[in-house]
TORRO-134832 format. One record per atom (N, C-alpha, C): x, y, z; residue in three letters. Coordinates in pm, whole numbers, plus 50000, padded with zeros to 5 digits. Layout:
<pts>
XYZala/...
</pts>
This chain:
<pts>
500604987050006met/500025000650006met/500885012550005met/500625022249916thr/501185037249904thr/500885041350015thr/502175053750061ala/502025063750160ala/501025069050112ala/500165079650203glu/499415088050190glu/499975098450149glu/499415106550031ala/500185118249974ala/499225127750039ala/500215139650087pro/499935149550186pro/498905159750138pro/498745161049997thr/498045173449920thr/496825166449906thr/496525155749865gly/495415148549828gly/494625154349700gly/493375153149669gly/492985159249552gly/491235153449535gly/490995155949412val/489525152049363val/489365143149262val/489245131649281leu/489395120149170leu/487665119149112leu/487485124748982leu/486445119948888leu/486355108148848leu/485255101948898val/485035087048875val/483645083148783val/483765077048718asp/482505072448608asp/481925061348671asp/480865060348775lys/480775049548823lys/479955042548754lys/479965029348753pro/479305017848659pro/477945014648751pro/477055008748668ala/475655005248728ala/476004994148796ala/475244991848936gly/475164979049014gly/476224983949135gly/476974991149132ser/478104994249239ser/477235008849333ser/477535005249439thr/476995018849535thr/478065026849550thr/477785042949570ser/479085048849592ser/480045045949700ser/479255038249801his/480235030749920his/481155023049842his/480985017249756asp/481795005449708asp/482815014049635asp/482405023749548val/483435032949468val/484625034949555val/484055041049670val/484945051649765val/485965039649841val/485165025749858glu/486245017849925glu/487075012649819glu/486965009349689arg/487835007649607arg/488845014949588arg/488645028249588val/489525039949560val/490755039049686val/489875038449818arg/490705039049927arg/491615027949918arg/491285013349911arg/492265005749872arg/493305006349797arg/492785008849680glu/493975011149569glu/495235021749569glu/494595033649648arg/495365043249664arg/495715045149789arg/495455037849900gly/496105037450025gly/495965050050111gly/494615056050053gln/494295073550136gln/493085073050170gln/493005081350261arg/491695085450298arg/490525091650191arg/489545084150177ala/488355088450078ala/487445092250128ala/486615102650052gly/484995098850078gly/484575107949935gly/483095105749939his/482445111449810his/481845125549851his/481175129349715ala/480785144149739ala/479315141449665ala/478145134649718gly/477005133449675gly/476825119149603gly/475875111549652thr/475655097149608thr/474965097249513thr/475275084849434leu/474625077449293leu/473935066949375leu/472375065449306asp/472105051549337asp/472845041749260asp/472645030349313pro/473115017549245pro/472695015149125pro/471675018249072phe/471375015348930phe/471755027648839phe/472245037148901ala/472655047348798ala/474365048448805ala/474535054048675thr/475865057348612thr/476515072948654thr/477755072348583gly/478045086848575gly/479105089648686gly/478875105148704leu/480115111448757leu/480295109048912leu/481205108148963leu/481305107849134leu/482245110849161leu/482095125049272leu/483415131349298leu/483805123949429leu/485305116749422val/485865109749525val/486825121049583val/486625123249716leu/487895135649738leu/489015123349852leu/490245128949822leu/491235122349868leu/492005130549970leu/492245121250068ser/493195129850156ser/492675141750239ser/493255152550204arg/493085166250290arg/491935172150206arg/491325168350086ala/490465172550044ala/489045167650088ala/489155157750180thr/487585152150222thr/487365161450314thr/488265170750369arg/487615180250476arg/487385193750365arg/486995191350263leu/486025198950164leu/484855194650125leu/484315187050182gln/483195180850101gln/481785188250126gln/482145199950195arg/480995205950240arg/480515219350118arg/481595217250058tyr/481885230249935tyr/481375223749828tyr/481635209549797phe/481495202349692phe/479875198049682phe/479275196749791leu/477985190549796leu/476955197749766leu/476955213049751pro/475905219349709pro/476055222249575pro/477115219049478leu/476945222549348leu/475845213449262leu/475365219549193pro/474265215949085pro/474455203949013pro/473635194648962lys/474075180648937lys/473105181748777lys/473785175748689thr/473365174748549thr/473015159648529thr/471825156148479tyr/471465142848451tyr/470905137548328tyr/471205126148257arg/470495123248150arg/469555111648210arg/468515107648152ala/467515101248250ala/466645096548116ala/466415082448131thr/465375077348032thr/464425072448067thr/463115077848056ala/461895071148129ala/461335060748032ala/460835051548098arg/459915040148034arg/458485043648048arg/457815047247939leu/456455051047940leu/455535039847929leu/454195040548008gly/453355031548009gly/453495018948134gly/454535023448200trp/454985011148301trp/455285020248432trp/454905012348533arg/455365015648679arg/456355009048758arg/456825012948839ser/457635006348948ser/457565008549091ser/457524999849170thr/457395003449311thr/458545010549369thr/459415014849297thr/460825022949368thr/461115033549272thr/460205035049151gly/460265044049051gly/461915041148972gly/462485030448956asp/463385027048943asp/463405013348869asp/464575005448793pro/464504990948770pro/464724983248845pro/464834985848968asp/464984976049106asp/463884971449168asp/462594981349124gly/461574977349206gly/460554966949103gly/459424963949161glu/458574954449079glu/458284961948982glu/458024956148863ile/457804966948744ile/456224961448695ile/455474969348649thr/454074967448603thr/453984975048473thr/453364967748388his/453024975048247his/451504977748273his/451254993548257thr/449954995748259thr/449224999348107thr/450315003247985gly/449905005547913gly/449385020347895gly/449565026747976ala/448805040347986ala/449765051547953ala/450365052547849val/451285065347815val/451235078747825val/451955084347908pro/451385099247943pro/451465109147792pro/450595114347770glu/450245125347648glu/451435135247661glu/451785140647770arg/452275149747755arg/453725148847853arg/454995148647777leu/456095148247824leu/457135160747870leu/456425164647978glu/456695176248016glu/457165176048183glu/458495179148221leu/459065178048370leu/459055192548421leu/458615190648562pro/458325203848611pro/459665207748630pro/459645225948613thr/460935232348642thr/460825243548756thr/461695248248816gly/461505257348933gly/461425251049059gly/461425256749160arg/461235254249303arg/459955243349336arg/460125229549353ile/459165223449367ile/459405215149496ile/458315208249536arg/458735199249675arg/458555186049650arg/459325179749694gln/459535161549681gln/459455154649790gln/458645143749774arg/458745134449918arg/459685122749891arg/460765125450038val/461665114550003val/461525101149965val/461725094749873pro/461255076349875pro/461645068349971pro/461135058350012met/461325048450088met/462865039850054met/463115043449921thr/464495035649892thr/465625045449910thr/465825055149973ser/466805065249996ser/467585061550094ser/468585071450083ala/469465067650236ala/469515077250348ala/468105084950343val/467745094350432val/467455086550580val/468035093450667arg/467805086950800arg/466245092350818arg/465445080650896val/464485086450988val/464885080151116val/464195086951227asp/464515080851361asp/465705074251372asp/467035075951291gly/467985072651297gly/468535061251230gly/467575059151126glu/467955046551033glu/467665049950893glu/468395042350823arg/468195046650662arg/466735042250640arg/466315048550537leu/465025042650495leu/464755031250438leu/466185030150335tyr/465805016450251tyr/466005005950324tyr/466455006450451arg/466654996250553arg/465384991050579arg/464515000650611arg/462794997350656arg/462374990650519arg/462674998150417ala/461964992350298ala/462304976950274ala/463614975550289his/464074961750254his/463554947150351his/462884958150453arg/462034949050575arg/460504948150514arg/460174956250413gly/458824956650395gly/458074966350468gly/458834974950539glu/457884983550591glu/457624997350530glu/456495003850562arg/456165015850524arg/456135027150625arg/456725039250599thr/456705050750695thr/456445062050635thr/455985073750687glu/455625086950649glu/457155092050614glu/457695094550489thr/459085101850473thr/458745115950444thr/459805121150481pro/459955135550489pro/460055141050336pro/459525156150351glu/459375162350218glu/460485175250208glu/460965178050120arg/462025185350094arg/461695195249969arg/462435206249987asp/461975215749877asp/463395217949766asp/463255216949631val/464545211849568val/464285220649444val/465285224049342glu/464925235649249glu/465595225449107glu/464655226449030ile/464945220048875ile/465275231948781ile/466675233948743tyr/467025245448680tyr/466725242248532tyr/466335230048494gly/466135230948353gly/465865213948297gly/464765210248220ala/464615196948197ala/464145196448070ala/464595191347959thr/464535190347826thr/464565179747777thr/463405178447687leu/463165166147628leu/464115162747523leu/465045152547502leu/465685150947418leu/465445142847308leu/464715132147317arg/464225122147218arg/463375113047297arg/462355109047203arg/461325102247210arg/461335089547137arg/461355076947157glu/461405065947094glu/460265054247135glu/459055051747054asp/458385043547129asp/457755043747254asp/457945037047366asp/457795038847500asp/458815042947581asp/459945050347510arg/460965057147612arg/461175069747583arg/461305075847678ala/461665093247637ala/463165097647715ala/463795105247678glu/465125107747753glu/465195121747759glu/465595123147872phe/465705139647927phe/466885141447978phe/467285155447947glu/468645158548033glu/467775170448148glu/468275168048270val/467895174248388val/468885180848458val/468915194848473glu/469895201448589glu/469265204848681glu/469445201948810cys/468895202248944cys/469815207349057cys/469115208049175ser/469955212649290ser/470435198449359ser/471225198749460thr/471705188949535thr/470425181549608thr/470245172349613gly/469115163949712gly/467955162249638gly/467805162249448thr/466925160049405thr/466825146749376thr/465535139649367tyr/465475125249325tyr/464705124649183tyr/465705123649082val/465475125448950val/464165113748920val/464395102648992arg/463465090748945arg/461815096249014arg/462055103749093thr/460445107049148thr/460145121149090thr/460935126649006leu/460605139548902leu/460255132348776leu/460715122848729ile/459975111048627ile/458655107148641ile/458445102548787glu/457195096848822glu/456115108348788glu/456425122948768thr/455595133248800thr/454895131648631thr/455265121648539leu/454785123248402leu/453365112948420leu/453355103148528gly/452155093948531gly/452595081248541gly/452215074948436asp/452775058548428asp/454055058648335asp/455125059948431ala/456215061748399ala/457385057948520ala/458695052648480tyr/459545054848590tyr/460955057048527tyr/462065055948562cys/463235059048551cys/464135048648515cys/464435044248390glu/465005036148366glu/466465034148364glu/466885042748323leu/468455046748297leu/468605061748358leu/469715061648415leu/469885075248473leu/471555076448506leu/471905086048429arg/473465087448446arg/473645103248442arg/474555104448560arg/474995117648616arg/476305122448492arg/476155134248428ile/476995137948354ile/477995150848413ile/477255157848497ala/478205168348521ala/477755170948703ala/478195174648762val/478405181648915val/479225194748873val/478205206248896gly/478765217548893gly/479785220948731gly/480795224648739pro/482045224048621pro/482475211448606pro/482545202548687phe/483115188948650phe/481895181648569phe/482785176248453arg/482145167048387arg/482775153348358arg/481875142348357val/482275126248326val/483005125248234val/482875133848112glu/484105126848023glu/485455132748049glu/485685138148185asp/487125142148211asp/487425133548338asp/486905120148325ala/487215111448444ala/488155100248391ala/489545105648405asn/490605098448357asn/491415089048434asn/491065090748567gly/492075083448659gly/492885089748717gly/492925104548693glu/494045112148741glu/493385122248847glu/493725122748977pro/493075133249015pro/493295146049020pro/492405155049059leu/492635173749033leu/493275177249166leu/494425182349160ala/494705191749299ala/493775198349346ala/493965199949458val/492925205849547val/492785221349472val/493885228649412glu/493695240949380glu/493045241549239glu/493335232349144ala/492445233049068ala/490695227449087ala/490555218849185ala/489345214949202ala/488625227149264ala/489155235349344leu/488595245349408leu/488475259249300leu/488705256149191glu/488685269549131glu/487285276749108glu/486385268049124phe/484775275149109phe/484425287449226phe/485355284349330leu/485215291849442leu/485955308949415leu/485335319349450pro/485915330349444pro/487405328849519pro/488305337349462glu/489505339449526glu/490205349649592glu/490545351749719arg/491405362749756arg/492715359749785arg/493815366049710ile/495155364149693ile/495765371049842ile/496465361949902leu/497195369150066leu/498655372450056leu/499175381250089asp/500295385750082asp/501255375150201asp/502635374950213ala/503095366850286ala/502555366150430ala/502685380150477ala/502045380450625ala/500815371650641ala/499905375850592glu/498305370550579glu/498715356250545glu/499365351350457ala/499345335650464ala/500015330050573ala/500655335850675glu/501485329050789glu/500235329050890glu/499455342750889arg/498015341150974arg/497015331450962arg/496805329650840val/495845321450777val/496305304750816val/497665302650769gly/497935289450807gly/498075284850963gly/497905293751039his/497635292651212his/496415296951220his/495605295551132gly/493985297651157gly/493385307751185gly/494575318851187gly/493815333051209gly/492825342851110gly/492415350651097ser/491695358451022ser/492555367750946ser/491915373150839val/492715384650765val/491595395750715val/491645409050728pro/490675418650703pro/490145412050571pro/488735416950564ala/487655416750418ala/488045426650350ala/487925427350231ala/488155440150161ala/487155440550044ala/485835441450073gly/484795440350003gly/484295425549953gly/484885415149980glu/484315403949953glu/482975398550001glu/482485389849889ala/481185382949946ala/481125373350051ala/479935372850101glu/480235361450256glu/481265350850236glu/481015342650092gly/481865332950083gly/480765318750045gly/481315309050064pro/482765306850087pro/483755310249990pro/484875313250010leu/485945315549884leu/487315312149970leu/488295307849838arg/489625303649852arg/490575315149900arg/491635311449990leu/492615320850051leu/493715314349956leu/494475320149873thr/495775315049816thr/496945324049847thr/497865316649840his/499685324849822his/500175314949747his/500875322349632asp/501935318949550asp/501095305649503asp/499755307549482gly/499215295649388gly/498685285349465gly/498885284549581arg/498835275549680arg/497485278549735arg/496155269249764val/495055272249868val/495645267549984val/495665281050100met/495865281450247met/494715278950309met/493155280850275ala/492475280250364ala/490935282450254ala/489745277250279val/488475281250266val/487945291750363val/487605302350357ala/486845311150447ala/485595315650412ala/484975323950501arg/483755331050504arg/483915341350566arg/483145354150494arg/483305367050553arg/482405367550702arg/483005372650811arg/482325376150932arg/482695388350961arg/481375398350956asp/481825412050998asp/482665418950887asp/484085423050937ala/485205427850873ala/486195417750851ala/485965404550855ala/487165398550866ala/486695385250780ala/487665378350715leu/487525368650647leu/488025354950734leu/487355348150794arg/487705336950877arg/487615325150820arg/488815318950830pro/488915302350783pro/487915292750857pro/487245283850750glu/486475273150793glu/487375259550805glu/488295261650670val/489105251250690val/490465255350633val/491315251950721val/492935255650695val/493775239450621val/494275245350498leu/494785235150451leu/496305231750447leu/496945246450480ala/498375249250448ala/499055245750566ala/
</pts>
């Protein structure tokens, strides 16, 4: 096993169908001998982009989780699934939806029983596997765009851009008699699945989506010890504090100061 790299990074992985996000993280951890975690779960039946955080980058999970997600979803029309996906019990109804429009904007979704959300300390999917039913929580999500790409016989393919926490299979069920047969995540914020080449992005490159404040030498030393620096008109954040091209910390503005939340250097 190789020694853990001190800098870490963000590995873009094209997750295959049938694997859980946890399976992918465990494989990466074994192969690389580094701490690892992911920034946004994908269902086992889904494929596509999973951000795996390595070493010190695991401390940055909170900044990657809120990034918007883009999916390609194939709806099977005239059929229903007990789970909204191909892993449930499939029933042919023959009632093909007339309108192939998905809702956009801010909508309210009920969390499906097959999700990993905890209710009373237990993940919902564990209860579902025991055949239990319970009232699941609702949440507000944002659908930034939902475009019908093609329609062939009893299948329709959509591209959906949405906020984190959106259940695309639940969105597909709003069509009526339809379930999400295929789901592929093609982007997370600025990261694209076609860039998953097995080489991790350095933390500096991975955090380029955050606004930057360049520090002088004295400020960099202060931040390296967890100290704050004066704000100079920056937004609340988060933003990356850099010196000589290196990310020293991620900070937020508090009153007139930029206070580090995560110190990396």
